[in-house]
C-alpha positions as CSV (number, residue, x, y, z in Angstrom):
1,M,21.0,-19.2,-44.4
2,I,24.1,-18.3,-42.4
3,A,25.9,-21.0,-40.7
4,L,25.7,-20.7,-37.3
5,P,28.6,-21.3,-35.0
6,K,30.0,-24.9,-33.7
7,G,27.7,-26.0,-30.9
8,F,24.9,-23.3,-31.7
9,S,21.1,-24.2,-32.8
10,L,18.3,-22.1,-33.6
11,D,16.4,-23.9,-30.7
12,D,18.6,-22.3,-28.1
13,L,20.3,-19.1,-29.8
14,A,17.2,-16.9,-28.5
15,Q,18.0,-17.4,-24.9
16,R,21.9,-17.0,-25.6
17,E,21.4,-13.7,-27.4
18,A,19.7,-12.2,-24.4
19,M,22.3,-12.9,-22.1
20,D,25.1,-12.0,-24.7
21,P,25.1,-8.4,-26.0
22,E,27.9,-9.5,-28.7
23,L,26.0,-12.4,-29.8
24,D,22.6,-10.2,-29.6
25,K,24.6,-7.4,-31.8
26,L,26.0,-9.8,-34.5
27,T,22.6,-11.7,-34.8
28,R,20.6,-9.0,-35.3
29,E,22.8,-8.1,-38.4
30,W,22.4,-11.6,-39.7
31,A,18.5,-10.6,-39.5
32,L,19.2,-7.6,-41.7
33,Q,21.5,-9.5,-44.1
34,D,20.2,-13.0,-44.6
35,A,16.5,-13.5,-45.7
36,D,16.3,-17.1,-44.0
37,F,17.4,-16.0,-40.6
38,R,15.1,-12.7,-41.1
39,A,12.3,-15.3,-41.3
40,W,13.3,-16.8,-38.0
41,E,13.7,-13.5,-36.3
42,V,10.0,-12.4,-37.4
43,E,8.6,-15.4,-35.8
44,Q,10.7,-15.0,-32.6
45,C,9.8,-11.4,-32.3
46,K,6.1,-11.9,-32.8
47,K,6.5,-14.3,-29.6
48,D,8.7,-12.1,-27.5
49,Y,8.2,-8.3,-26.8
50,A,11.5,-8.2,-24.7
51,R,13.1,-9.4,-27.6
52,L,11.6,-6.8,-30.1
53,A,12.5,-4.1,-27.7
54,R,15.9,-4.8,-26.9
55,R,16.6,-5.3,-30.7
56,W,14.5,-3.1,-32.8
57,L,12.5,-0.7,-30.6
58,T,14.3,2.5,-30.1
59,I,13.3,5.6,-27.7
60,R,14.3,9.4,-27.6
61,T,16.6,10.0,-24.5
62,P,18.9,13.1,-23.9
63,G,21.9,11.1,-25.7
64,G,20.1,10.4,-28.7
65,P,18.1,7.6,-29.9
66,M,18.8,4.4,-27.8
67,L,17.5,0.8,-28.2
68,L,14.7,-0.1,-25.2
69,K,16.6,-2.6,-23.1
70,F,14.8,-3.1,-20.4
71,K,15.5,-1.3,-16.7
72,P,15.0,-2.4,-13.6
73,A,11.8,-1.5,-13.2
74,Q,10.8,-2.4,-16.4
75,K,11.7,-5.8,-15.9
76,R,9.8,-6.2,-12.8
77,L,7.0,-5.4,-14.4
78,H,7.7,-7.5,-17.5
79,E,8.2,-10.8,-15.2
80,L,4.7,-9.9,-13.6
81,V,3.2,-9.7,-17.1
82,K,4.6,-12.8,-18.0
83,S,3.5,-14.9,-14.7
84,L,-0.1,-13.8,-15.3
85,V,0.1,-14.6,-19.1
86,A,1.4,-18.0,-18.0
87,G,-1.5,-18.5,-15.5
88,E,-3.7,-17.6,-18.4
89,K,-5.3,-14.8,-16.5
90,P,-6.0,-11.4,-17.8
91,V,-3.4,-8.8,-17.3
92,Q,-4.6,-6.2,-14.9
93,V,-2.1,-4.3,-13.1
94,R,-2.0,-0.9,-11.1
95,I,1.7,0.3,-11.0
96,L,3.0,3.3,-8.3
97,K,6.2,4.6,-9.4
98,A,8.6,7.1,-9.2
99,R,9.2,9.5,-11.8
100,Q,10.9,8.9,-15.1
101,E,11.3,4.8,-14.4
102,G,10.2,3.8,-17.5
103,I,6.6,2.4,-16.8
104,S,5.2,4.7,-19.6
105,T,7.4,3.4,-22.1
106,Y,7.1,-0.2,-21.6
107,S,3.5,-0.3,-21.6
108,Q,3.2,1.8,-24.7
109,G,5.9,-0.5,-26.3
110,L,3.8,-3.6,-25.2
111,Q,1.0,-2.0,-26.8
112,F,2.9,-1.4,-30.0
113,W,4.4,-4.9,-30.0
114,M,0.8,-6.6,-29.8
115,C,-1.2,-4.4,-32.5
116,A,2.3,-4.0,-34.8
117,V,3.9,-7.1,-34.7
118,A,2.5,-10.0,-32.6
119,R,-1.5,-10.4,-33.4
120,T,-3.9,-9.3,-35.4
121,H,-7.7,-7.8,-35.3
122,I,-7.1,-6.0,-32.2
123,S,-7.3,-2.7,-30.4
124,G,-5.7,-0.7,-28.0
125,M,-6.3,2.5,-25.9
126,T,-4.0,4.8,-24.3
127,V,-5.3,7.7,-22.1
128,A,-3.5,10.1,-20.5
129,H,-4.1,13.1,-18.2
130,D,-3.7,16.1,-20.6
131,V,-3.2,16.5,-24.3
132,E,0.9,17.1,-23.7
133,S,0.9,13.7,-22.7
134,V,-0.9,12.2,-25.4
135,Q,1.1,13.5,-27.8
136,T,4.0,12.6,-26.0
137,L,2.9,9.2,-26.2
138,L,1.7,8.9,-29.8
139,G,5.1,10.3,-30.5
140,M,6.8,7.2,-28.8
141,S,4.8,4.7,-30.8
142,R,5.7,7.0,-33.9
143,Q,9.4,6.5,-32.8
144,F,9.1,2.5,-32.7
145,L,7.2,2.7,-35.8
146,Q,9.8,4.2,-37.8
147,A,12.9,2.5,-36.3
148,L,11.5,-0.9,-37.2
149,P,13.4,-2.9,-40.1
150,D,11.4,-3.3,-43.3
151,F,10.8,-7.0,-42.5
152,L,9.0,-6.1,-39.1
153,R,7.1,-2.6,-40.0
154,P,3.2,-3.0,-40.7
155,Q,1.5,-1.3,-43.2
156,V,0.0,1.9,-41.9
157,K,-3.4,3.0,-43.1
158,Y,-4.0,5.7,-40.7
159,D,-1.9,8.4,-38.9
160,T,-3.5,11.0,-37.1
161,K,-3.0,13.2,-34.1
162,N,-4.7,10.4,-31.8
163,H,-4.7,7.1,-34.0
164,L,-2.3,4.8,-35.6
165,E,-3.8,2.1,-37.8
166,F,-2.3,-1.0,-39.2
167,G,-3.9,-2.0,-42.4
168,D,-2.2,-5.5,-43.2
169,R,-2.5,-6.3,-39.0
170,Q,-6.0,-4.9,-38.8
171,S,-5.4,-3.6,-35.7
172,D,-4.9,-0.1,-34.3
173,M,-4.1,1.9,-31.5
174,K,-6.0,5.3,-30.3
175,L,-5.3,7.8,-27.7
176,A,-7.3,10.3,-25.7
177,T,-7.3,12.7,-22.7
178,E,-9.1,11.2,-19.6
179,K,-11.7,14.1,-20.0
180,N,-13.4,11.8,-22.6
181,S,-15.2,9.8,-20.6
182,R,-16.7,8.0,-23.2
183,A,-13.0,6.5,-24.6
184,G,-13.4,3.2,-25.4
185,R,-17.2,3.4,-26.1
186,S,-18.7,1.3,-29.1
187,R,-15.2,-0.8,-29.5
188,T,-13.8,-3.9,-28.1
189,L,-10.7,-3.7,-26.7
190,V,-7.7,-5.7,-26.0
191,F,-5.3,-3.4,-24.2
192,T,-5.5,-0.1,-22.2
193,H,-3.0,2.0,-20.7
194,G,-3.9,4.8,-18.5
195,S,-1.0,7.1,-17.6
196,E,-0.6,9.4,-14.5
197,V,-4.1,8.1,-13.5
198,A,-3.8,9.8,-10.0
199,Y,-4.3,13.1,-11.9
200,W,-7.5,12.5,-13.7
201,E,-10.5,14.3,-13.0
202,H,-12.9,12.2,-14.5
203,A,-11.2,8.9,-13.6
204,G,-14.3,7.0,-12.2
205,K,-16.3,7.8,-15.6
206,T,-13.3,7.1,-17.8
207,T,-12.3,3.7,-16.3
208,T,-15.6,2.6,-16.3
209,S,-16.2,3.3,-19.8
210,L,-12.6,1.5,-20.7
211,N,-13.6,-1.3,-18.4
212,E,-16.9,-2.0,-20.3
213,A,-15.0,-2.1,-23.9
214,M,-12.7,-4.9,-22.4
215,P,-13.8,-8.5,-21.5
216,M,-11.9,-9.9,-18.5
217,I,-10.6,-12.6,-20.3
218,P,-7.0,-14.3,-20.5
219,G,-5.0,-12.2,-23.3
220,T,-6.2,-8.6,-22.5
221,F,-4.5,-6.4,-20.9
222,K,-5.2,-3.4,-18.7
223,F,-2.5,-1.2,-17.0
224,E,-3.3,2.2,-14.5
225,E,0.4,3.7,-14.0
226,T,0.8,7.0,-12.0
227,T,3.2,8.9,-9.3
228,G,1.2,9.6,-6.1
229,N,-1.1,12.6,-5.7
230,G,-2.4,12.6,-2.1
231,P,-4.8,10.1,-0.3
232,S,-7.9,10.7,-2.2
233,G,-9.2,10.2,-5.5
234,Y,-10.1,7.0,-7.6
235,F,-6.4,5.7,-7.8
236,Y,-5.9,5.8,-4.3
237,E,-8.8,4.5,-3.3
238,R,-8.3,1.4,-5.6
239,W,-4.9,0.9,-4.6
240,K,-5.2,0.8,-1.0
241,D,-8.4,-1.8,-1.5
242,T,-6.1,-4.0,-3.5
243,Q,-3.1,-3.8,-1.2
244,T,-5.0,-4.3,2.0
245,R,-6.7,-7.7,0.1
246,M,-3.2,-8.4,-1.2
247,D,-1.5,-8.2,2.3
248,R,-4.5,-10.3,3.8
249,G,-3.4,-13.1,1.2
250,E,-6.6,-12.8,-0.8
251,E,-6.5,-13.1,-4.7
252,M,-7.7,-10.3,-6.6
253,P,-8.5,-9.4,-10.2
254,W,-6.0,-6.7,-9.9
255,V,-2.6,-6.7,-8.9
256,N,-0.5,-3.6,-7.4
257,L,2.9,-3.4,-8.0
258,F,4.8,-0.5,-6.2
259,I,8.6,0.7,-7.8
260,P,10.5,2.8,-5.2
261,W,13.0,5.4,-7.0
262,T,16.1,3.4,-5.6
263,E,15.4,0.8,-8.4
264,E,16.3,3.4,-11.2
265,P,19.7,3.0,-12.2
266,T,20.4,6.7,-13.1
267,Y,19.5,8.2,-9.5
268,R,23.0,8.4,-8.2
269,M,25.9,10.7,-8.3
270,A,29.6,10.1,-8.6
271,L,31.6,10.9,-5.6
272,F,34.7,13.1,-5.5
273,E,37.7,11.9,-3.2
274,G,36.6,12.3,0.5
275,E,32.9,12.8,-0.2
276,E,31.7,9.4,1.2
277,D,33.1,10.1,4.8
278,D,31.6,14.0,4.5
279,I,27.9,12.3,3.7
280,L,28.1,9.5,6.3
281,G,29.3,12.0,8.9
282,S,26.1,13.9,8.4
283,L,23.3,11.4,8.1
284,D,20.2,12.6,9.2
285,R,17.6,9.9,11.0
286,E,15.8,9.3,7.4
287,E,19.0,8.8,5.7
288,E,20.2,6.1,8.4
289,M,17.0,4.7,7.8
290,L,17.6,4.8,4.1
291,I,20.7,3.0,4.3
292,N,19.8,0.3,7.1
293,V,16.5,-0.8,5.9
294,H,16.6,-0.1,2.0
295,A,20.2,-0.4,1.3
296,V,20.6,2.7,-0.4
297,T,24.3,3.6,-1.3
298,V,26.4,6.6,-0.8
299,E,26.0,7.9,-4.2
300,Q,22.1,7.4,-4.2
301,L,22.2,9.7,-1.1
302,K,24.3,12.3,-2.8
303,W,21.6,12.3,-5.7
304,R,18.9,12.5,-3.2
305,R,20.2,15.6,-1.1
306,R,21.0,17.2,-4.7
307,K,17.3,16.4,-5.5
308,I,15.6,18.2,-2.3
309,A,18.3,20.9,-1.8
310,G,16.2,24.1,-1.9
311,G,12.7,22.0,-2.1
312,D,10.1,20.4,-0.4
313,V,11.1,17.2,1.3
314,E,7.6,15.8,1.3
315,L,7.3,16.7,-2.5
316,F,10.4,14.6,-2.9
317,H,8.6,11.7,-1.0
318,Q,5.4,11.9,-3.2
319,E,7.6,12.1,-6.7
320,Y,10.3,9.8,-5.5
321,P,8.8,7.3,-2.8
322,T,10.6,5.1,-0.9
323,H,7.4,2.8,0.1
324,W,4.3,3.5,-1.3
325,E,2.5,5.3,1.4
326,E,5.0,8.0,1.2
327,A,3.6,8.5,-2.7
328,F,0.1,9.7,-0.8
329,I,1.4,12.7,1.0
330,S,-1.2,14.9,2.5
331,T,-0.8,18.4,3.9
332,G,-1.0,17.1,7.3
333,R,2.4,16.1,9.5
334,A,2.9,12.7,10.6
335,Y,1.9,12.1,14.2
336,F,3.6,8.9,14.7
337,D,7.5,8.8,13.4
338,R,7.0,7.1,9.8
339,L,10.6,6.4,10.0
340,V,10.3,3.8,12.5
341,L,6.8,2.7,11.1
342,V,8.4,2.2,8.0
343,G,11.2,0.0,9.3
344,W,8.4,-2.2,10.9
345,R,6.9,-2.6,7.6
346,K,9.9,-3.5,6.1
347,A,10.2,-6.3,8.8
348,I,6.7,-7.2,8.3
349,E,6.9,-7.8,4.4
350,D,10.2,-9.5,4.7
351,G,9.4,-11.6,7.7
352,P,7.4,-14.9,8.2
353,K,3.7,-14.4,7.4
354,P,1.1,-14.7,10.5
355,L,-0.9,-17.8,11.3
356,P,-4.4,-17.0,9.7
357,M,-7.4,-18.6,11.7
358,P,-10.3,-18.0,9.7
359,L,-13.5,-17.6,12.2
360,K,-16.4,-18.9,11.1
361,T,-18.9,-19.0,13.9
362,A,-19.3,-17.5,17.7
363,V,-20.9,-18.9,20.2
364,S,-23.1,-15.8,22.2
365,R,-25.4,-16.1,25.1
366,T,-28.7,-15.0,24.9
367,R,-30.8,-13.0,27.0
368,L,-32.4,-15.7,28.7
369,G,-29.1,-17.4,29.3
370,V,-29.1,-19.8,26.5
371,E,-26.0,-20.0,24.6
372,Q,-26.0,-19.9,20.8
373,T,-24.2,-20.4,17.7
374,V,-23.8,-17.2,15.3
375,P,-22.3,-17.4,11.9
376,I,-19.5,-14.7,11.5
377,E,-17.0,-14.0,8.9
378,S,-13.5,-12.9,10.5
379,T,-9.9,-14.0,10.5
380,L,-7.8,-13.6,13.7
381,S,-4.2,-13.1,12.6
382,V,-1.8,-15.0,15.4
383,F,2.1,-13.3,15.0
384,E,3.3,-15.3,18.5
385,L,0.9,-18.1,20.0
386,P,0.4,-18.0,23.7
387,Q,3.3,-18.4,25.9
388,P,3.3,-20.1,29.4
389,G,4.3,-17.7,32.1
390,V,3.4,-14.6,30.2
391,K,1.0,-12.0,30.5
392,Y,-0.9,-10.2,28.0
393,V,-3.3,-7.2,27.4
394,V,-5.9,-7.0,24.9
395,G,-7.4,-3.5,24.0
396,A,-10.8,-3.8,22.3
397,D,-12.3,-1.1,19.8
398,I,-16.0,-1.4,19.2
399,S,-18.0,-1.0,16.0
400,E,-21.8,-1.2,15.1
401,G,-21.2,-4.5,13.5
402,I,-22.5,-2.9,10.3
403,S,-22.0,-4.8,7.0
404,P,-20.7,-2.8,3.8
405,N,-23.7,-1.6,1.8
406,A,-24.9,1.0,-0.7
407,K,-24.6,3.9,1.6
408,N,-21.4,3.1,3.6
409,T,-18.9,0.8,1.4
410,D,-16.7,0.6,4.1
411,P,-17.8,0.9,7.6
412,D,-15.8,0.6,10.8
413,W,-14.3,-2.5,12.0
414,S,-14.5,-4.0,15.4
415,V,-10.7,-4.6,16.5
416,A,-9.0,-6.5,19.3
417,D,-5.2,-5.7,19.7
418,V,-3.4,-8.3,21.8
419,G,0.2,-7.5,23.0
420,R,2.6,-8.6,25.5
421,M,2.9,-7.0,29.2
422,D,6.4,-7.2,29.4
423,T,7.4,-5.9,25.7
424,G,4.2,-4.1,24.3
425,D,4.7,-6.2,21.1
426,Q,1.9,-7.1,19.2
427,V,0.9,-10.8,19.2
428,A,-2.5,-11.3,17.7
429,E,-5.2,-9.1,15.9
430,L,-8.9,-9.9,16.0
431,R,-10.5,-7.5,12.9
432,G,-14.1,-8.0,11.8
433,R,-17.5,-6.4,11.8
434,F,-19.8,-8.1,14.6
435,D,-22.9,-7.4,16.6
436,P,-21.9,-6.5,20.3
437,D,-22.6,-9.4,21.8
438,V,-20.7,-11.8,19.5
439,F,-17.8,-9.5,19.8
440,G,-17.9,-10.2,23.7
441,A,-17.9,-13.7,23.2
442,L,-15.3,-13.4,20.7
443,L,-13.4,-11.2,23.7
444,D,-13.9,-13.9,26.2
445,A,-12.6,-16.6,24.0
446,L,-9.4,-14.6,22.9
447,G,-8.8,-13.4,26.3
448,R,-8.9,-16.7,27.7
449,M,-6.6,-18.0,24.8
450,Y,-4.1,-15.8,25.6
451,N,-3.6,-16.7,29.5
452,E,-6.6,-14.8,30.8
453,A,-5.1,-11.6,29.7
454,T,-6.2,-8.3,31.1
455,L,-9.1,-7.4,28.4
456,V,-9.7,-3.7,28.2
457,P,-13.0,-2.9,26.2
458,E,-13.9,0.5,25.3
459,A,-16.7,1.5,27.6
460,H,-18.5,3.8,25.5
461,G,-21.7,3.6,23.3
462,L,-21.9,0.2,22.3
463,G,-18.9,-1.0,24.4
464,V,-21.4,-1.1,27.1
465,S,-22.9,-4.3,25.6
466,V,-19.6,-5.7,24.9
467,I,-19.0,-5.3,28.6
468,N,-22.2,-6.6,29.6
469,A,-21.4,-10.0,27.5
470,L,-18.4,-10.1,29.2
471,L,-19.6,-9.9,32.6
472,K,-22.5,-12.6,31.7
473,L,-19.8,-14.9,30.5
474,G,-17.7,-14.5,33.7
475,Y,-14.7,-13.4,32.1
476,P,-11.7,-13.2,34.9
477,N,-9.5,-10.5,34.0
478,L,-11.4,-7.5,33.0
479,Y,-9.7,-4.2,33.4
480,Y,-11.7,-1.6,36.1
481,R,-11.1,2.1,36.1
482,A,-11.1,4.4,38.8
483,S,-14.3,6.8,38.8
484,M,-15.3,9.6,40.8
485,A,-18.1,7.8,42.6
486,G,-15.5,5.5,44.2
487,E,-16.5,2.4,42.7
488,P,-14.4,1.3,39.9
489,Q,-16.0,0.7,36.7
490,P,-15.3,-2.0,33.9
491,G,-13.5,-1.0,30.6
492,W,-11.6,2.0,29.3
493,E,-13.7,5.2,28.9
494,T,-12.7,7.5,25.9
495,N,-13.2,11.0,26.5
496,L,-11.9,14.7,25.7
497,A,-9.2,14.0,28.8
498,T,-8.2,10.2,28.0
499,K,-7.9,10.0,24.0
500,P,-5.0,12.6,23.7
501,Q,-3.2,11.1,26.8
502,M,-3.7,7.6,25.3
503,L,-2.3,8.8,21.5
504,A,0.5,10.4,23.3
505,T,1.3,6.9,25.0
506,S,1.1,5.2,21.5
507,K,3.2,8.1,19.9
508,A,6.1,7.6,22.5
509,W,6.1,3.7,22.4
510,V,6.6,4.3,18.6
511,R,9.1,6.9,18.9
512,D,11.1,4.7,21.4
513,K,10.6,1.8,18.6
514,I,9.1,-0.7,21.6
515,G,5.5,-2.3,21.2
516,T,6.5,-3.6,17.7
517,I,3.2,-3.4,15.4
518,L,3.3,-6.8,13.3
519,S,-0.4,-6.3,11.2
520,L,-0.2,-4.2,8.4
521,A,-3.9,-3.0,8.5
522,C,-2.8,-1.5,12.1
523,L,0.5,-0.2,10.6
524,N,-1.1,1.4,7.5
525,E,-3.9,3.0,10.1
526,H,-0.8,4.7,12.3
527,M,0.9,5.7,8.9
528,A,-2.5,7.9,8.3
529,V,-2.6,9.6,11.5
530,E,-1.6,13.3,11.2
531,I,-1.7,16.8,13.1
532,K,-3.2,19.5,11.2
533,A,-1.9,23.0,11.2
534,N,-4.8,23.8,13.8
535,G,-3.2,21.4,15.9
536,K,-5.8,18.3,15.3
537,V,-5.1,14.8,15.4
538,V,-6.8,13.3,12.7
539,V,-6.8,10.3,10.5
540,A,-6.0,11.6,6.8
541,E,-8.1,8.8,5.2
542,G,-9.6,5.4,6.2
543,H,-10.2,4.1,9.8
544,D,-8.7,4.4,13.4
545,D,-9.9,1.0,14.8
546,C,-6.3,-0.4,15.1
547,V,-5.1,2.9,16.3
548,V,-7.6,3.0,19.0
549,A,-7.6,-0.6,19.9
550,R,-3.8,-0.5,20.3
551,G,-3.6,2.6,22.2
552,M,-6.0,1.5,24.9
553,R,-3.8,-1.5,25.4
554,L,-0.7,0.8,25.7
555,A,-2.4,3.3,28.2
556,V,-3.2,0.3,30.3
557,T,0.0,-1.4,30.0
558,E,1.6,1.3,31.5
559,L,-1.2,1.8,34.6
560,V,-0.8,-2.2,35.3
561,A,3.1,-2.8,35.0
562,P,4.5,0.8,35.3
563,V,7.6,-0.3,37.0
564,T,9.0,-2.3,34.5
565,L,8.1,-0.6,31.4
566,A,8.9,3.2,32.7
567,V,12.3,2.3,34.1
568,E,13.6,-0.2,31.1
569,R,11.9,1.5,28.3
570,S,13.4,4.6,28.3
571,Q,15.6,7.4,30.3
572,Q,12.6,9.1,31.4
573,G,11.2,6.3,33.8
574,A,10.4,9.1,36.9
575,D,8.9,11.5,34.5
576,M,6.7,8.8,33.3
577,M,5.2,7.9,36.5
578,E,4.8,11.3,37.9
579,R,3.0,11.7,34.4
580,L,1.0,8.8,34.8
581,R,0.1,10.0,38.5
582,R,-1.0,13.2,36.5
583,F,-3.1,11.6,34.3
584,N,-5.2,9.7,36.4
585,K,-6.0,13.1,38.7
586,K,-6.5,14.9,35.6
587,C,-9.1,11.9,34.2
588,L,-11.0,12.2,37.9
589,A,-11.1,16.2,37.5
590,E,-12.2,15.7,34.2
591,N,-15.2,13.6,34.9
592,Q,-16.0,15.7,37.8
593,R,-16.0,18.9,36.0
594,E,-18.4,17.6,33.1
595,T,-20.6,16.3,35.4
596,R,-21.4,19.7,37.0
597,M,-21.5,21.0,33.3
598,E,-24.2,18.8,32.3
599,R,-26.0,20.2,35.8
600,D,-25.9,23.7,34.8
601,G,-26.5,23.2,30.8
602,S,-23.3,24.2,29.5
603,Y,-22.0,20.6,28.6
604,A,-22.9,20.8,25.3
605,D,-21.5,24.1,23.9
606,E,-18.4,23.5,25.9
607,V,-17.5,20.0,23.9
608,L,-18.8,21.6,20.7
609,G,-16.2,24.8,21.4
610,R,-13.4,21.9,22.1
611,V,-14.2,19.8,19.1
612,S,-14.9,21.9,16.5
């Protein structure tokens, strides 16, 4: 056995090696020269994938073969994997990433370590979106195998175009394209690696086959990694569902890991003399946001400019996202200012978490006036408790109260958005699926909680039932709108005239960076609102319940407190007051026009013509 330097022992040598490159290089030579030390090295490599990677696994790079020393993205994934293993949980991770961050390399190396070095009697499966990718990943595993020293290299039983089997380990690694929807059938898998899953055409069938071949127990590993590919498909749906639940603090069997382009150390360019001042003097709004919110350096901005030059900035967002929503771009143009929304999202992620108040029951009143307790399942997220003397507004969008079922796995939500009247900032959000009378009872309690807030329910469809429930409960500060009959009517009426104006008001608040959104669900909905080529404002994917509730709240906030907001909020105070006056006049005229059209039978044709 090689004599260790004074102060060294085998117990702490492995830790010191990881922090000292020179010592790591020296002990690597010892393992090649000394049989006793070699035996210790084998045992250490069986226990530690990171050790095997940095000392013995080589990868191909433009500059030639290099040892697999983890980059920042790979380190983040490795730490997550270690924490799940330490918690005795199955490892199930979806990774959304920028291009060329080494996640496929990490996953393939981990699978190789398990099958060829660490364990016996196990099977692994890698699935990629095309044949070329399969061959690339198999070539990576062959590179690992060939570079191993004799004392670590397993006996190869089979080495075919899509299969490596190690006879002495009784373990194997198979590869397939995603078109093989029977991948994993008749096998018991311990490790699966899905590469570029967002580009799979048969993702549902293939992932089902892989999942059925693997028990969900500690010691098993599932990775699905990809760059983004539009707001639809298997990966997008699974990612968004998991992210929504993780944002609510729920414990999920799958974990999402997003890795932005800013974490890749090679995505930067050296500056010439005087170039820093030139770049900083020509920043656009997005570049300013990248510096202020994401701490991007000038060297990174130079690389980004060169990458985008002459190309499509939206394609750059998809392949090199800064936040996960960017990876799922679509063909539409963002309606709300995404730079502002991204800044708010960063503040939400870094700031204090809301106070969740689970709601298990609600008290409603029957038709005979008898109060009854109704079980419900919802959470009121409180971002700021009611403050004495502060006025609040509540916008309420009503759904049918349908629970998820086989035909509709994600029905609409009923949402109450609570905000301050003086600043417009969101202070609370109630989101759930309720019967109308139950939602009315909850709104009554919520409004009273926030200093008898101005309550703005939608006066359309089931909203009428909610308003009736509030009237029965005697809510003291219900919003009343003007009507052509002269008698004010309770609630906000959403129609072809008021909805565009409501959205425009909400858009202006976002643009001016006021009325801060603090709910991730609400923020994500705003991120998904787009303007199509034909001018229509649509939600690219998902719901718009939070968007509507907030829009009603802000529109009424401007109507109820126009002077403070119009003058202090922007330099367009006088214009805004005139716009509000025209808006009220237009609403009245539109209602009168639609009444006339109903009488002469042309209403349906005209409305359908405007909507189509």
